[in-house]
C-alpha positions in Angstrom: 0.0 0.4 0.1 1.4 3.8 -1.0 1.0 6.3 1.5 -1.3 8.0 -0.9 -4.0 5.5 -0.7 -4.8 6.7 2.8 -6.6 10.1 1.0 -8.6 11.1 -1.6 -6.8 13.7 -3.6 -10.1 15.9 -4.8 -8.3 19.3 -5.6 -5.3 20.8 -4.9 -6.7 22.3 -2.0 -8.8 19.4 -0.7 -7.0 16.4 0.0 -9.3 13.8 2.7 -8.6 11.0 4.4 -10.1 8.1 2.6 -13.5 7.0 4.1 -14.1 10.1 5.9 -15.2 13.5 4.9 -12.1 14.8 7.5 -9.4 17.0 5.5 -5.9 16.4 6.6 -6.0 19.9 7.8 -7.7 19.0 10.8 -5.6 16.3 11.6 -2.2 18.3 10.7 -3.6 21.5 12.5 -4.2 19.4 16.0 -0.5 17.9 15.5 1.4 20.8 14.6 -0.3 23.7 16.2 -1.9 22.3 19.2 0.9 19.4 19.8 -1.8 16.9 20.0 -0.7 13.2 19.9 -2.0 10.8 17.6 -3.5 9.0 20.3 -5.2 12.4 21.5 -6.0 13.1 17.9 -7.9 9.7 17.7 -10.1 10.4 20.3 -11.2 13.6 18.8 -11.9 12.6 15.4 -13.4 9.0 16.1 -14.3 8.3 12.6 -10.8 7.6 11.3 -8.3 5.5 12.9 -5.1 5.6 14.6 -3.3 4.3 11.4 -4.7 7.0 9.1 -3.9 9.5 11.5 -0.2 8.2 11.5 -0.3 8.3 7.8 -1.6 11.5 7.4 1.6 12.6 9.8 3.9 10.5 7.4 2.5 12.1 4.2 3.2 15.7 5.8 6.8 14.5 6.9 7.6 13.3 3.3 6.1 16.4 1.7 6.5 19.0 4.3 6.9 21.7 1.8 4.0 20.9 -0.5 1.6 20.2 2.6 3.0 23.4 4.7 1.8 25.3 2.0 -1.4 23.6 1.6 -1.7 24.5 5.4 -0.9 28.3 5.1 -3.5 28.4 2.1 -6.1 26.9 4.4 -5.6 29.2 7.4 -5.3 32.1 5.2 -9.0 30.9 3.4 -10.4 30.4 7.3 -8.9 34.0 8.2 -10.5 35.5 5.2 -13.8 33.8 5.9 -13.6 34.7 9.5 -13.3 38.5 8.2 -16.2 38.0 5.9 -18.6 36.9 8.6 -17.7 39.3 10.9 -18.4 41.7 8.0 -21.8 39.9 6.8 -23.1 38.1 9.6 -25.7 35.7 9.1 -29.2 36.3 10.1 -29.4 33.9 13.4 -25.6 35.7 14.4 -27.2 38.8 14.1 -30.2 37.7 16.2 -28.1 35.9 18.6 -25.9 39.2 19.3 -29.4 41.0 19.8 -30.4 38.9 22.6 -27.0 38.8 24.1 -26.8 42.6 24.1 -30.4 42.8 25.8 -29.3 40.2 28.5 -26.1 42.3 29.4 -28.5 45.4 29.7 -31.1 43.5 31.9 -28.4 42.0 33.8 -26.4 45.6 34.2 -29.6 47.3 35.0 -30.3 44.5 37.6 -26.8 45.1 39.3 -27.1 49.0 39.2 -30.6 48.5 41.0 -28.8 46.2 43.8 -25.9 48.7 44.3 -28.5 51.8 44.9 
């Protein structure tokens, strides 16, 4: 079995672990940026095996330059999406913010009334 056999290469920016919907970026983010062990990652992602996690890490180690670029692009995409969501929040998010602001006002007025 080749290491590439563990993955579905859907596009240059979309590599999934075969048999799952989990992208390699999810596993590698936990491994590289959060310093989690493969066993900890396996507990987090119950739909993939420890073998698949090790294969993902091995794929990264064998293709460090390409996968590092893949991860950098993914992180930039995530940053852009967060910015877009801040600029154009969904109606549900807007409603949540409104409810939170109202609750904060009620809590503040309750505090003010008890202090006096």
